[in-house]
N, C-alpha and C positions, 0 to 999 in steps of 0.2 A: 416575449420581449426580444427585439432584434439587436443586432450588434451595435447599431448607432445608439439605441436607447441605453444599453448597458454601458457604453463608453461615456455617455453623458452623465450617468450615475457616478462613474469613476472620477470624472472631472470635477464633480460637485463634492467629492471627498466622502462619499457614503462609506462608512467603515463596517457597520454591522447591520444585519437584517433585523431591525428593531421592531418591525411591524408583525413579525411572526411570533405568536406566543410560544414560550418554551413548553416542552412536554414535562409534566411533573415527574421528577425522578427519572428522566430519560436516560441518564448515564448510569443508573443503578445496575449492578452486576447481575446477570442471569447466566445460567449454565445448563448444559444438556449433554447427554451421552452416557457412556458406560463407566465413568470414573467419578468418584466423589471429589468435588472441587473445594477450594478454600472458602471460608466465610468472607464476605466483602469487608474491606477495611479502608481506612482513609490513608492515602499516601501524601505526604507533605513535601516530597522532593520538588525543589524549584529550579535546580540547575539542569542543563541538558544531560540526559542519560548516556552513559558511555557505551561504546561498541568495542569490538575486538576482532582481530583478523582470523582467529581460530588456529588450531594446531597445524592445519595444512599450510599456513603462511608463517609459521614461527610464533614467537611470543607475541601476545596481544599487545597492541599499542594503546596508549591513552587516547580516548576519543575516537579512534577507529583504526587506521588501516595501514596496509602496505600498498604501494602504488608503483606505477611505471613498469609493470611487468608485461612481457610480450603477450600479444593477443587481446589486450584489454581495449575496449572502446574508449575513446577520449571523451570524458564527461565535460559538461559545460559548468562554468561557474561565473559569478559576477552578478551585477545588478544593473538594470537599464531603466530609463524612463519608459513606462508602459505606453506605447502608442496605440491608436485605435486599430482594432483588428480589421482586416480587409473583408470585403463582401464574400459570403459563402454561396457559390452557385447552387441553385436548386437541384442540379443534377449531380452534385458532389456526393461521394459516399458519406454515410451518416456520421461516422466518427473518425474518418481520415480526412483531414482538412487540406484541400488542394492536393498537390502531389504527395504521394506516400514516401516519406523520407526516413522511415524506420530503418535501423541498421542491425544486421544480424550480429549477435554476440557469438563469436566462434570460440573464444577462450573462456568457457564457462567454469573452468577450475581456478580462474583468477579471482581474487577478491576485488570488488564486492559481488561479482556476478554469480559466484557459487552460493551466495546467501539467498538468492532468488529461486523460488521453488515452483515447479509445475505441479498442479493439483488435479487429481482425478477424483471427482466427487460422486458418491452414490447417495441419492436422496432416499427418504423413507419409503417412497412408492416404487423404488427400484430404478428410476430414471438416472442417467449418468450425465455429468457435465464436466467441463474443464474450467480451471481458474488458475490464479497465481497467488503466491504468498511470499513472505520473506521472514527468515529467522530473526528474532529479536532477543533470544536467550537460548540456553541449552536445550530446552524442550518446548519452546513456544514459537509458533509461526503466526505472524500477523497476516490478515487477509480481510476481505470485505465481509460484512455481516451476512450478505445474501449468499455467500459461499458456505457458511456454516449453518444458517437457519433459512430454509427455503420455504417461503410462505405458500407458494402454489403447489408444493410437493410434499406437504405433511410436516414441516417443521425442521427439527435438528437433523443434520445429515446422518445417514446410517454409518458411513465411514468416509474418510478422505485419505487417499494415498498421496504422500508428500515426497517429491523427488527433487532434491536440491541440485542446482547446476546441471539440470538435464540438457543434453545436446542430441536431439533426435532419439536414436535408439541407445545412445550412451548415457549411463547412469553412474557417474564417477563415485558417488557416495551412497549408492544403493537406494533403498526406499524405506519409508516408515509409514505406518498406517495409524492415523489419529482417529479416535472414536469419542473424544471428549472435547467440549468447546465452551468458550465464553463469548457472550455478546452483551448487549444492554437492552433494557426495556423499550427504549425509544425505537429500536429496530424490531425486536421480537413481538412486542405488543402493539406497536403503532405503525410499523412498516414505513418509517420516516427516513428518507435518504440522508438527513442531517446526522443520523445515528447509525449509519451503515458501516459498521466495523466489528471485528471479532477476532478471536484467536483460536488456533488449533493446538491442543496439548498432546505432545508425543509421549509414548510409553517411556518409563524410566530406563529401559534398555536401549533407547534410541535418542541419546543426547546429541542430536545432529549439530546443534549450534556450537558445541565444543570442538567440532571438527572444521566446520566451514566458517565459523565466526558469525558476526551480525553487525549491522550498522547501528549507530546511535539513534536516539529519538530526541526531538526538540519541539517545544512549543514556542513559536516565533510570533512577534507582534505583527499587527496589520502593516505598519510601515516597513518592517523587514521583509514581508511577504510580497507586497505589491511590486511588480517589476522584477522579482527575483528569477534568475535563470535556474530551472530545476530539471532533474532527470527522472525518467521512469523506464523500467524494463520489465518485460513479462512474456507470457506465452500465448500469443494470439491464435485463434482458431482458423484464420485464413492463410496462415503460413504452414510450411511442412510441420507435421505433428511433433510436438516436443522440442521445438526450436525456440530460442530466446531472442527477443528483439527489443532494441533500445531506441528511445527518441527523447528529445529535450526541447524545451521552449520556455517562454516567459509566463509567469502568473499574471493574468490580466484582470482578475476580479476576485475579491475576497469578501466573505461574510463571516459572521461569528463562528460558523461551523463548516464552511465549505470553501474550496479553492477551485478556480476555473482557469483553464488554459487551452491552448490548441496543440497539445502534444498528441501525436497520432496514435490511436489505439484501435483495437478491434475486440469482439467478443472473445473471452478467454483471458483477457488481461485484467479483469476485475480482481481486485486485491493486490495489484502491483504496487510496490512502494514508490512514492514520489519523494525524492530526496534532494537536499542541498549538498553540493560539493564545494567546499571553501577551504583553501589553504591546506589541502591534503586531508581534510576531515569530512566525514559524511554523516548526515543526520536525516532520518526520515521525518518529513513534515506533513505528509498526507498519505491517504490510501485511495488509490484510484477505484472509482465505483460506477461512474456514469459516462455515457457518450451521447453526443448529439450536436445539433447546430444551434447557436454558433460556437459553443464551447463544449469541451469535455470537462469532467469534474472529479474532485476527490473529497473525501471526508477529511477535514482539517484536524491536525493534532492540537486542538485547543486544550486548555488546562484539564478539563474532565477526561478527555480521551487520553492525554499524556499520562495522567495519574493512574487510570485504569490499566494501561499497557504496562507501566512500571510495576504495578501491583501484581498483575498476572505473570509477568516475567519472573519476579522475585518469588512467587509462590511455587514455582516448579524448577528448582535448581538442578 
């Protein structure tokens, strides 16, 4: 499907991908690794989950954060009428759309940049990869499903080294190694990108989120998402190793489980949070997972995703 065809679908008001049959129990909790996880449960929370700025920024604030500190990248906020995306040249890089306008985050100890984590992933077969995650609780780091469960490399990751607020060789909060994970059957059993999300559980001795804080979570409606200006930041493999890069753009297309945009990304940014910044509040609304032409994309925090993330966060205080 090309850009024109997708824009025509948007103009016709298509809100959900109703032609694709849902995977039975696709969002059912599955876990792996060296720690015993909690039994699945139903979470009935319907309001946005709160975030906090962590000890490094003082007392946690309701809904999220401290702001306006030196060294922070200026995040975008607001809502615009989504216009048709421009043509993507065949010679353009696969997932950087047009000119690369990603911005280096130099102040990685400033909230919320310190909540974003560089991941060094070791697969079951010994292969190593990089990815991105974001703290969503004291011991829980949100990322892509394919960062915790690697279909082509044997399944659950052997270990994942988590480095919050990394800045090249600088590791202001040290590191933590996660060996236990949660994802869902739609990813682990069916390898479906609609269900590409998971979390890393940190050891009880490494309550990283209590230091760096975390952004809130939100399940937003279709009308709230389409045309929304959103942010994403992560650790791309084409930039100097361990450096964090931010970009922002407008959500151009929404389905029941996916978000599409032209935020510039590159390999290594899988698992990066996609968040709304509004009136000084930040809420993650998607998890970046895919890149390509004409759009890059994220797993949407629809209700089952939101509920699972809240459940996992609360299970590991």
